[in-house]
N, C-alpha and C positions, 0 to 999 in steps of 0.2 A: 555625628556630624563630620563631614567628610575635611580632611585634611587641606590647608591651602598652602600646596609647595606640588612641584614637579615632582613626577615619580623619582621613589630613592633608588628604585633599580635601573636606571638609565645609565650606558655604561658611558663614562666618558671617551670624548672623540672630539675629533676637527673635523666633523663634517659639519654643513650646516642643514636644517629639518624642518619640514612642517609636521605637525601633531592637533588632534583633533584638540578645540578647547576647551581644559578642563573645567569650565563654567557652563558647558552648552545646555545643562539642565535647566540651568537661569535665562538664557541668553539664545541665540539661534543657532540651530545645526549649521549652520555652513561658515559659521564663526571659526575662525584658526588662528592660533598665534606660531611667532617664528621663534625658536630659540637656535642660539649659537652656542656653543659648549668648549670650551677653551679646553686643552688637554691638562689632566689634572699634574698637580707637580705631586711627588710621593716622595717620604722619608722612612725607611725601613731600620727595622735592629732587631738582627736573630742571633741567637745565642744556639749551641749546637751543645744539644744532651748527649747524643750519640752521633755517628757516621751517620745515621739516616735518619734523625728526629731532629729538629728545632724547632725552637717557640721563641716567638717576637711580637713584637709592635709595628704598626704602620700608623704615621699620621699622611691623611691626602689633603689635599684643598684643588677646591674645582670653582671655575667662575662659569656663569649661564647669563650669557648676554639674551635677555627676554623682549619680545615686541609684540603689545597685542595692539593691532588698528582695529579701531571703532568707528563708526560713522561722526561721533561727538568729538573723539580725541583719540590719538595713539598713545599709548603707553609704553614707555619705555625704562628698561630698568637691568642691573647686573645683581642676581642672586649669588650668595657667596656659600658655598658648601663646604665644611672641614668633618673632613671622616678619621674618627677613632677605632681603630680596628686589631683586636688579640689574633694572634695568627700564627697557625701549624703547618712548618712545611717540612714535608717528607721526600726523602732524595732517593730516588729507584735507581740510578745509574749513576756512573761514577769513574770518571777516567784521570788520569794525571791535569792537566789542564781543564778538561771541561766537567761539568755536572747539571743532571736533570732532575727535575724536582716537578712535584705537584705542589698545590696548599689550599689552604680554607684559612678564611679569614671572618670573625665577627664580632661586632661592635655598635657603633652609634653614627649616625651623620647628624650634624649638628647644623641648622641652616639660618642663614639672614636671608629674609625678604626684601629687597629694591623699595623704596620710599615708593616711587610711582608705581610699582606695581602693588602695592599696599593699597595706595591710591584707589586704583582698580576694583578690588577686593570691596574697599568699602563702598564702592558705585555701585556694584552687583548686588551686593547681597543687601543694600539699602541701610547700611549702618554704621552712620557718623562715630559711633564711639569704638570701635573697631582699631584695634592697635597693635593685634598680633603680627610682630615680624621676625619671629626667633621660633625654630620650630625644632625639634627631635624626633629622628624615625629610625627605626632598624636597618644596616648595612652589613651585606654578605661581599664577599671576594672569593671568587672561585680560581683559582691559577690551575688552568688546565694542563699546559706545559711552560717549564720555566726552564731557561737554561742560564749557568753561570760560566763565561768562559775564561780565564785566566787564573791565577793562583792571589797574592795578595792585592794588587791591584786589578781587577777583572771589570769584562760588561756583563750585564746583565738583562737577558731578555726574556718579555712572561706573555703569555697568553691568557687572557682569562676574560672575567667577566665579572662585574660589579663598579663601586663606585672607584677606583682606581685605573680603571680603563679596560680598553679590549685588547691594547698592545702596548705595553710599557718597555720602554727602552733607556738604560741604565748605566750609570759607574757603579761599582763595588770595591769596597777595600775590605780587606778581610784585618780583624786585631791579633 
C-alpha cells in the first residue's frame, strides 16, 4: 500500500511550489496540489569525541501548508513533521575562529496529517473507516558544507539536503 504522506526526502525551504498530486492514480492526471513549506526549526546537540569527530542528535520540526483543489471542494490543512536524527560530524579544516565540517544524520520523521487532508484521503480511497493521521518514515540529512564562525558564541551556516533543510543558518553555543 502506498504511504499517504508527502515525500520524506523533500528538503525544507521557504518557497511555494507545485507538485503532481500523489493520488493521481486514483484521480485525474491533470490534478495538482499546492504546498508551502515553512522552514524547519532545528535543535542540535554535539559531543566532540576528538577535535575532528563529533556525535550528536538533532530534533527538527517543519510545517507544510497543503491545498488540494478539487471540483467538489478544496481541501486545506497544515501537516506537521518532527524529525529525530542521530548525527555524525567530521571537521575537515579548523582555524582559530572558523571550523569547516560535513556530516550525516540518520533517524526517523514522524508526521501528523491535517484533519482536512485526512478527509481528502478518505474521499479518494473511498474508505469512511480511514483514520490514519500519524505516520513514520526514514530521515536522512546530508550536510555537504558546514561552517561555524566564532568561539563560545558562534554563527552556524550549513548547506545540505534533508528534513533540516537546504540552507541552515543559526546560533551556536559551546559549553
